[in-house]
C-alpha positions in Angstrom: 19.4 27.8 -42.8 16.1 28.2 -45.0 15.9 24.9 -46.0 16.3 23.7 -42.4 13.4 26.1 -41.4 11.3 24.9 -44.1 11.5 21.2 -43.5 10.8 22.1 -39.6 7.5 23.8 -40.9 6.6 20.9 -43.1 7.1 18.3 -40.5 5.1 20.2 -38.2 2.1 20.7 -40.4 2.5 17.0 -41.3 2.3 16.2 -37.5 -0.5 19.1 -36.9 -2.8 17.1 -39.7 -2.8 14.0 -38.1 -3.6 15.1 -34.6 -0.1 14.6 -33.3 1.3 17.5 -31.1 5.0 17.9 -31.1 4.8 18.3 -27.1 3.9 14.9 -27.0 7.1 13.8 -28.1 8.4 15.0 -24.8 6.9 11.9 -23.2 9.3 9.7 -25.3 12.1 9.5 -22.4 9.6 8.9 -19.8 7.7 6.0 -22.0 11.3 4.6 -22.4 12.0 4.6 -19.0 8.7 2.8 -18.0 9.0 0.0 -20.7 12.6 -0.5 -19.9 12.3 -1.1 -16.2 8.6 -2.0 -15.3 6.5 -3.5 -18.6 9.5 -5.3 -20.1 10.4 -7.2 -16.7 6.7 -7.6 -15.8 5.8 -9.5 -18.9 9.1 -11.5 -18.8 8.4 -12.3 -15.3 5.0 -13.6 -16.7 6.4 -15.8 -19.8 9.1 -17.3 -17.3 6.6 -18.6 -14.8 4.9 -20.7 -17.9 8.7 -22.3 -18.1 9.6 -24.6 -15.6 12.3 -27.3 -15.9 9.5 -30.1 -15.4 5.7 -30.2 -15.2 4.6 -28.5 -18.5 3.7 -24.7 -18.6 2.0 -24.6 -15.1 4.3 -27.0 -13.2 5.2 -23.8 -11.2 2.1 -22.8 -10.4 1.0 -26.5 -9.2 4.5 -26.9 -7.1 3.4 -23.5 -5.2 -0.2 -24.7 -4.7 0.5 -28.4 -3.9 2.8 -27.5 -0.9 0.7 -26.7 1.8 3.7 -24.9 3.5 4.1 -22.8 0.4 0.7 -22.3 0.1 -0.2 -21.0 3.4 2.3 -18.2 2.9 -0.7 -16.6 0.6 -2.7 -16.6 3.7 -0.4 -15.4 6.0 0.3 -12.4 4.2 -3.5 -11.8 3.5 -4.0 -12.4 7.4 -1.4 -9.4 8.1 -2.2 -7.2 5.4 -5.9 -6.6 5.3 -6.5 -5.8 9.0 -3.1 -3.5 8.9 -4.9 -1.9 6.0 -8.2 -1.6 7.7 -6.5 -0.2 11.2 -4.5 2.6 9.1 -7.6 3.5 7.2 -9.7 3.7 10.4 -7.2 5.4 12.6 -6.7 7.8 9.8 -10.3 9.2 9.4 -10.8 10.8 13.0 -7.6 12.0 13.0 -7.6 13.7 10.2 -11.5 14.7 10.2 -10.3 16.4 13.0 -7.2 18.1 11.4 -9.2 19.7 8.7 -9.9 23.1 10.6 -7.0 25.6 11.8 -5.6 25.0 15.6 -2.3 25.8 17.1 0.3 22.8 16.9 -1.5 21.4 13.5 2.2 21.6 11.7 3.7 19.9 14.8 1.1 17.4 15.3 1.4 16.6 11.4 5.3 16.2 11.1 5.1 14.0 14.1 2.4 11.8 12.3 4.2 11.5 9.2 7.7 11.4 10.5 7.8 7.5 10.5 8.1 7.9 6.6 11.7 9.1 7.2 12.4 6.5 9.5 12.3 3.4 7.1 11.9 0.1 7.9 14.9 -1.0 9.4 15.4 1.7 11.8 11.5 1.1 12.5 12.2 -2.6 13.1 14.8 -1.6 15.5 12.9 0.6 17.5 10.6 -1.9 17.9 13.2 -4.0 19.6 14.4 -2.0 21.9 10.8 -0.8 22.7 8.7 -4.2 22.6 11.6 -6.6 22.8 11.9 -9.0 25.7 14.5 -7.0 27.2 12.7 -3.6 25.9 11.5 -0.8 27.6 7.9 -2.0 27.6 8.6 -5.4 29.2 11.0 -3.7 31.6 8.5 -1.1 33.1 6.1 -4.0 33.4 8.2 -6.4 34.8 9.8 -3.6 37.4 5.9 -2.7 38.6 5.3 -6.2 38.8 2.5 -6.3 36.3 4.0 -9.5 34.7 6.2 -11.9 35.6 8.0 -13.1 32.7 8.4 -10.7 29.2 5.4 -10.6 26.6 6.2 -11.7 23.3 5.7 -8.8 21.0 8.6 -9.4 18.5 9.5 -12.0 16.2 6.1 -13.2 15.5 3.2 -12.1 14.3 2.5 -8.9 16.2 6.2 -7.9 15.7 5.6 -7.4 12.1 1.5 -6.0 12.4 3.0 -3.0 14.5 6.0 -2.5 11.7 3.3 -2.3 8.9 1.0 -0.2 11.1 4.0 2.3 11.8 5.4 2.6 8.4 1.8 2.5 6.6 0.0 4.9 9.2 1.9 8.4 7.4 0.4 7.3 3.9 -3.2 6.5 5.1 -3.6 9.7 7.0 -2.1 12.1 4.4 -4.4 10.6 1.5 -7.7 10.8 4.1 -6.6 14.1 4.9 -6.2 15.4 1.4 -9.7 13.7 0.5 -11.1 15.3 3.5 -9.9 18.7 2.9 -11.3 18.6 -1.2 -14.9 18.3 0.6 -16.6 21.3 0.8 -17.4 22.4 4.2 -20.3 24.2 3.4 -22.1 21.3 3.2 -21.8 20.3 6.4 -23.0 23.7 7.8 -25.9 23.4 5.7 -26.7 20.3 7.3 -26.3 21.8 11.0 -28.5 24.6 10.1 -31.5 22.4 9.2 -30.7 20.4 12.7 -28.5 17.6 11.5 -26.2 16.4 14.6 -22.4 15.5 13.9 -22.8 12.4 13.8 -25.8 12.4 11.3 -23.5 15.2 9.3 -21.0 12.4 9.4 -22.8 10.0 8.2 -25.0 10.7 5.4 -22.7 13.6 4.2 -18.9 13.4 4.7 -18.8 9.2 4.5 -20.4 9.0 1.3 -18.1 11.5 -0.2 -15.2 10.3 1.8 -15.7 6.7 0.2 -14.1 7.0 -3.0 -10.6 8.3 -1.2 -11.2 5.7 1.3 -11.0 3.0 -1.0 -8.3 4.4 -2.8 -6.4 4.7 0.4 -7.2 1.1 1.3 -5.8 -0.6 -2.1 -2.9 1.4 -1.8 -2.1 0.6 1.9 -3.2 -2.8 1.2 -0.7 -3.2 -1.5 2.0 -1.8 0.9 1.2 -4.1 3.4 0.7 -7.2 1.3 4.5 -6.6 -0.3 6.1 -6.9 3.4 9.2 -8.7 3.6 12.2 -6.9 5.5 9.6 -6.4 8.5 8.9 -10.1 8.4 12.5 -11.0 8.7 13.6 -8.4 11.4 10.9 -8.5 13.8 9.1 -11.5 12.5 9.7 -15.3 12.4 10.3 -15.8 8.9 10.5 -19.5 8.8 7.2 -19.5 10.6 4.2 -17.6 11.6 5.2 -14.6 9.4 6.8 -16.1 6.3 5.1 -14.4 4.1 4.6 -14.9 0.3 7.3 -12.5 -0.9 9.9 -14.4 1.5 8.6 -17.7 -0.5 9.6 -16.0 -3.8 12.7 -14.9 -2.8 13.2 -18.4 -1.3 12.5 -20.0 -4.6 14.7 -17.4 -7.0 17.7 -17.1 -4.5 18.3 -20.2 -2.5 16.2 -22.9 -4.9 17.6 -21.1 -8.0 14.0 -22.0 -9.1 13.2 -18.5 -11.3 10.2 -19.9 -12.8 8.5 -21.0 -9.5 9.6 -17.2 -8.2 7.8 -15.7 -11.0 4.9 -17.8 -10.8 4.7 -16.8 -7.0 4.9 -13.2 -8.2 2.1 -13.5 -10.5 0.1 -15.1 -7.4 0.7 -11.9 -5.6 -0.3 -9.9 -8.2 -3.5 -11.5 -9.0 -4.2 -11.7 -5.4 -3.7 -8.1 -5.1 -6.0 -7.1 -7.9 -8.7 -9.6 -6.8 -8.8 -7.4 -3.4 -8.6 -3.9 -5.4 -11.5 -5.1 -7.4 -13.5 -6.1 -4.6 -13.1 -2.7 -2.8 -13.4 -0.6 -6.1 -16.4 -2.7 -6.8 -17.9 -1.9 -3.4 -17.1 1.9 -3.7 -18.8 1.7 -6.7 -22.2 0.4 -4.7 -21.6 3.0 -2.0 -21.2 6.1 -4.1 -21.1 6.7 -7.7 -20.6 10.8 -8.1 -17.5 12.7 -7.3 -15.8 13.6 -4.2 -17.5 17.1 -4.9 -14.5 19.2 -4.2 -10.8 19.6 -5.2 -9.8 16.7 -3.6 
């Protein structure tokens, strides 16, 4: 026992001399998990994208961009994800701003706003079909009131996917914006109010600049969620037409054509586009405001 204890003490001293904290070893299992399930598949996919059967190392990329039908999925996905992210962030700001304070029913209202998180994509799609479908409540009500003569097409097209992404993405945007707003010191606005600043001036000159980093981060996260859309585009969209997003193109290449290098190339393109948008948003944030959020958020 004494020998074992001495060995442990010696090992501890050697690690300390090299500046290694033994507690860092606890990160080992988590690091192994990340490497196995994320890092290795990521680099494996990148390598696979440069190994097509024909066309050279960039053959899979040329095949994707040379086909207008495949290339168009990129525009379709951006046309869905960017407006959805903007709407979710824009709608979250006034609601979260009002809900910073205490008022009766705040917990109930917060619960209602975040309930879509628990529903999932499939239940959300089913609800949209039952409510906005050709025989859904919305169309039946309008037709019974003689507002319209035939059902309005709001599912199995662009709008069906758009509504689904808004419903599933808004709770995340709302909770993030609320946390950032809660971290802004309210005494700053009170001080401005005592100096005669109105509500609009306080929001534009104090709250919005302090909130800008949080808005940029929230937009990036909601954009990535929307850009990777797949189930909604199939369930309430037109997967072979106007809502054929890039993730469907990747799935089609991998599991219908069994062209894994092309599917990997499409996945790499998805990642690069997301990185470009995120870099642009974070660059805009750094130009708008370079300080901290000024609070606990």
